[in-house]
N, C-alpha and C positions, 0 to 999 in steps of 0.2 A: 821282922816280919812285916810285909807291906800292908798298908791299911786296906780294909775290905772296901770294895767298890760300893757306892751308894745304891740302895735298893731302888728298883724301878717302881714308878707309881703303880699301885694296884689297878688292873684293868687297862693299862697302857697298851697291852698287846692287841686289844680290840680296835683301837684307833689306828694303829699301824696296818692292821688287817683291812680296815675300812678304806684307808687311803689307797692301799694296793688294789683293792677291789674296784675302786673308782677308776684307777688308771687302766687296769686290764679290761674292764667292761666298756670303757670309752673306746679302747682299741677294737674290741670285738664288735661293737655296734657301729663303728666306722667302717670296718672291713666287710661285714655281712651285706649291707645294702649295696655297697660298691661291687661285691661279687655278682649281684644280679645284673648290674650294668655291664660288667665284663662279659657275662654270659650272653647278654643281648648283642654285644659287639662281636661275639663269636657265632651269631645267628641262632642262638638257642630259643626254643619255644617254651610255653608254659609248663608242659610236661617235663621238659629237661630241667627247668628251674626247680620243679618239685623234686626230681630225682637227686639233684645236687644238694638241695636243702636237706633231704633225708640222709645223704651220705655224711653230713656233718655229725650225725648221731650214731653211725653204725659201729665204729670202734668203741666209743663210750658204752654202747649197749652191752657189749660182751665183757667189758672190763670193770664196770661200775661196782659190782658186788665184791670183786677181789680188792679193789681200792678201798671200799668201805671197811672191809675186815682189816685191812692193813692200817687204817687210821686208828682202829681200836687198840693197836699194839705198837705203833710206830713211836720211836723216841722223839723225833723232831718233826712235828707237823709243819714247822716253818720251812723245812727243806722241801716238803711237798708243795707248799705255796709257791716257792721259788721255781720249782720245776714246772709247775703249771704256767707261770708267767713266761718262762723261757720257751715252752712249747707253743704258746700262743704267738709269740714273736716269730718263731720259725714258721708257723702256719701262714702268717701274713706275708712273709717273704716268698714262701712257696706259691701262694696264690698269685703274686705278682709275676713270678717266673713261669707259671703254667701256660703252655702255648695252645692248649686245646681243652675241650670240655671234660674229657676223661681225667686229665691231670688237675683241673680245677676241682673236680669231685674228690680226688685223693687229698689235695691240699685242704679242702674243706673238712675232710675227716680228721686231718691232723689238727686243725684249728679246734674242732670239737673235743678232741682228746685233751688239749691244753686247758680248755674251759672246764672240763670235768675234773681234772686233777686239782685245779685251783679251787673250784667250788666245793668239792667234797672235803678237801683239807680245811678250808675256811669254816664251813658249817659244822664239821666235826669238832673243831676247836671250840666253837661256841657251845655245842652240846656238852663238851667235856668240862668246861670251866664255869659256865654261867649257872647260877642257882635256878631252880625251876621257876621261881617267881620273877626272874629276869630274862627268861628265854625269849619272850616276845620282844623285849627291848634289844637284846643281842641280835636276834635274827632280823628284827626291824631295821637296825642300823646297817647290818651287813647287806641286806637286800636293798636298802635305800641307796647304798653305794652302787649297786648294780643299776638302779634307776638313774643315778647321776650319769653313768655311762650310756644308758639308753636315751638320755636327753642330749648329752654332748656329742656322742658318736655320730648320730644322723645329721646334726647341725654341721659338724665338720665335713661330713660326706657331701652334703648339699653345697657348702661353701666351696669345696674343692672342685666339684663337678660343674658348678655354675648353672646357668639357665639355658645352655645350648641344647638342641634336640637331636642332633646328628649322633647316633649311638656309636658309629664306627669312624668318626673323624679322628685324625691324628691328635688333635688337641684333647679330645675326650679320652683317648687311650693313654695319653701322657698324664692326664689328671688322675686317671684310675691308678696308674702305677705309683704316683706320688702319694695317693691315699693309702695304698698298701704299705709303703715304706713308713708313713707316719704311724700307722697302726702297729707296726713292728717296734718302732721307737717307744711308743707309749707303753706297750707291754713290758719292754725291757726296763723302763723306768721303775717298775714295781720292785725290781731286784734290790737296788740300793735302799729303797724304803724299808724293806724287811730286814736288810743287813744292818740297819741303824741300831737294832737292839744289841744289848750285851750278849756275849756268848752264853749259850745255854749251860745250866749247871751240869756238871759231870757226876756220874754215880760215885759214891764213896769207894775208896780204894779197896775196902774189905768186901764189897759186894761181889757176888758170884754170878754165874750165868743162869740159864734156865733151871738148872738143877739145884739151886741154892736152898738152904734150910729156912725154917720159919723166921729166924732172926734176920736173914737176908731179905725175906719178903717185907718185914717191918721196915728195914732200912730203905728199901726201894719205895715203899709207900710214903715214908717220911720225905724222901727226896722229891717225890711227885708233888706232895703238898707244898713243900718249900718252893718248888719251881712255879706252881700255880700262883702262889702268893706274890711272887715277883713279876707275874705277868708274862712269863716266858712260855712260848709254844714248845715245851720240851718236857715230856712226861713219859714214863714207862708205866702204864696202868698195871695194877695188881692182877694176878691171874684169876679170872672168873669165867664161868661158863658163857659161851658166846652162842647166840641164836643163829640157826640156819635160815636161809631164805624162806623155806617152807614153814618153819616155826613162826617167823615174823609175819608172814602172810596170813597165818591162822589167828593172829591176835585180832579180836573184834575191832572193827573200824579201820584197820590199816588199808585194806583194799579200797574202801570208799575214799579215804584221804588221798590215796595214790591216784585214783581217777580224777579227783579234783585238781591235784597238782599237775597231772599230765595235761588236762585240758587247758589250764591257765598258761603253762609254759608253751604248749603248742600254739596258742593264740599269739604269743609274742613272736614266735618264729615265723608264723604265717604272715603276720603284719609286716615284719621286717623284709621278708622275701617277696611278697606279692603286692604290697602297696606301691612300690616303685613301678611294677608292671601296670597296675591300675592307672597310676599317674601318667605313664608313658602312652597308654592307649587313649587317655583323655586329653593329652597335650599339656599336662601339668609338668613343669620343669623339675629336675632333681632338687633344686634349691628349695622349692615349696614342699616337695615330698619329705625332705630332710626336716623342715620346720614342723610338719605334721607329726612325724615320728618323734620328734623332740618334745612336742606338746604332750604326747602320750607318756613319754618317759618322765617329764616334769610332774605330771599328775601322780604318777606312781611314787615319786620321791615324797610328795606331800602326804600321801596316804600312809606311807611307811614311817615317816617321822611322827605322824599322829597316831600310829597304831598302839603304842603303849597307853596313851590316854584313852583311846577308844576301847581297848581291851579291858580297862578297869571299869568301864561303864556298860559294856555290852558283851554278851556271851560270845566266845570265839566262834561257835558253830553258827550263830546268827550272822556274824560278820562274814563268815565264809559264804553263806547263802547270798548275802548282798553282793559279794564279789562275783560269784558265778552268774547270777541272774542279771546283775547290772551290766557286767562286761558283755554278756551275750546280746543284750538288747541294744546297748549303746554302740558297739563296734560293728553292728550290721548296717549302720546308716552311712558312715563315711564313704564307702565306694559309690553310693548313690548320689552324693553331693560333693564329690571331690573337686568339681569345677567351681565350687563356691568355697574357697579354702577356709574362710573364717567359720563357716557353718560346720565343715568337716572337722575343724579344730575343736569346736565345742563338744562334739560327740566323742572325739578321741580323748579329750580331757576327762570326760565322765567315765568312759570305758577304761582309760588308763588308771584313774583313781581306784576303780573297782578291782582291776587286775592287780594293782600294787598291794592290796590288802591280803589277797589269797595265798600267795606263796609263803610268806613268813608264818602265817597261821597254820598251813599244812606242815611246815617244819616242826612247829611247836606241838601240834597234835600227834604227829608221828613220834617225836622224841618222848613225850609224856605217856604214850600208850604202851611202852615196852620197858623192861628193866634197864637200869643205868648202864650195865655192861653190854647191852645190845644196841645202844644208841647209834654208834658209828655205823654198824651193820644195817640198822633200820633205816637210817638216812640214805644209805647206799641203795637199799631196796627201793626207796622212794625215787632215787635218781635213775635206777633201772627202769621203773615205770615211766619216768619222764622221757628217757631215751627211746623207749618203745613208742611213745607218742611222737617224738621228734623224727622217728623213722616212718611210722605209719601215717601220721597226719599230713605231712607234705606230699606223700604218694597219693593219698586220697584227694588232697587239695588239687594236685596237678591233674588228676583224672577229671575232677569236677570242673576245673578251669578250662579243659579242652572244649566242652560244648557250651559252657555258660560264660566263659571269659574269666580273667583273673579275679574278679569280684566274687565269683562262685567259690573260690578257695577260702576266702574270708568268711563267707556265709556258712559254709559247711563246718568250719571250726566254731563259729558261734553256736551252731546247733549242738555240737558236742559239749560246750560249756553249759547250755541249757539242760541237756540230758544229765550232766553231773549234778546240777542243781536239783533236778527232779528226784534223782536217786537219794541225795542228802535229805530232801524234804520227806520222802517216804520213810527213810530210816529214822528220822526224828520222831515221826508219829509212832 
């Protein structure tokens, strides 16, 4: 009989997931600002940029709940992570090949679907495996990897597009194409990272299908526990009642947490899509815009790394209020001072630090507000809310930008952040 393979280090799955997240999010945050420059090369205006940005979230909006339910019963969450990375790569290639605005919007929707699959599989794995007292740490590291991508992606975009100002020059168009190919390559690199793990444990030969008896249920639960102990993303959860979207939304606090999450994520999208427009109008080069977006991403990395330490000393709800109010105030300033890059960078750093705190906290608050068997579905409901925001906010931002300019898109989203903070403050009283 061959010797048993050595057991994986407990928790190793989290670090493979974090590395994959850093790769895919670097790709995503390289591709999305470059998409704005491609739209400018196609003579798109602010309203069109808003529409294409909204298209990114359209398919995820109608599929998020189904995907969330699937993560509660899927055997191999790792497979979902791989699928998400591959769809992101495909979306990058499609953006490069798209010859007009309509197909850019379609490719953007495909990119958004890849991001959704990857994100919901990753966060559901953390909600499934991490103890409640380690959820802040797990979600913190996972979202810190996202912030690494939000730092590295714009820097790469700025470096590739350079300092030229002619949006339709052949050189700029060639650089845009190269950026899309690099984004596809980075997303694809996440596949071998996740395949490094040993093959997931198989169910015992005596296990039956869905109609198995109590002994079969016990064996399946034992297999799930053994798989979690080795750090594999491979579990068949025991059969337990699952919450519907309506049931989850009726849980006290869930709608409030969703509004906060929606506002925080919408701010990231609006900054990524509209700060390049603000810079273009002010004569700021893509390289500088990339640096500014990277400063925001770097500040979010710092706040997410510090989150476990902060959460032990400050109530989560207090940290969430700091996130909402701080981001709303700080991020309203950069459009006014973008021609003084160092000053814009200071406010983007403060705003980025505040933004970075909010998302993992909303994940933890949503996860701990519902029964364990509802966690995947509850996180999916949160993502549905996020996608509603990612559709509605760019449309609103594009309409505001028409009379006020692209800076108005950023200011309107800051107002939504402040509104969410006020709602949280009223509920707290």
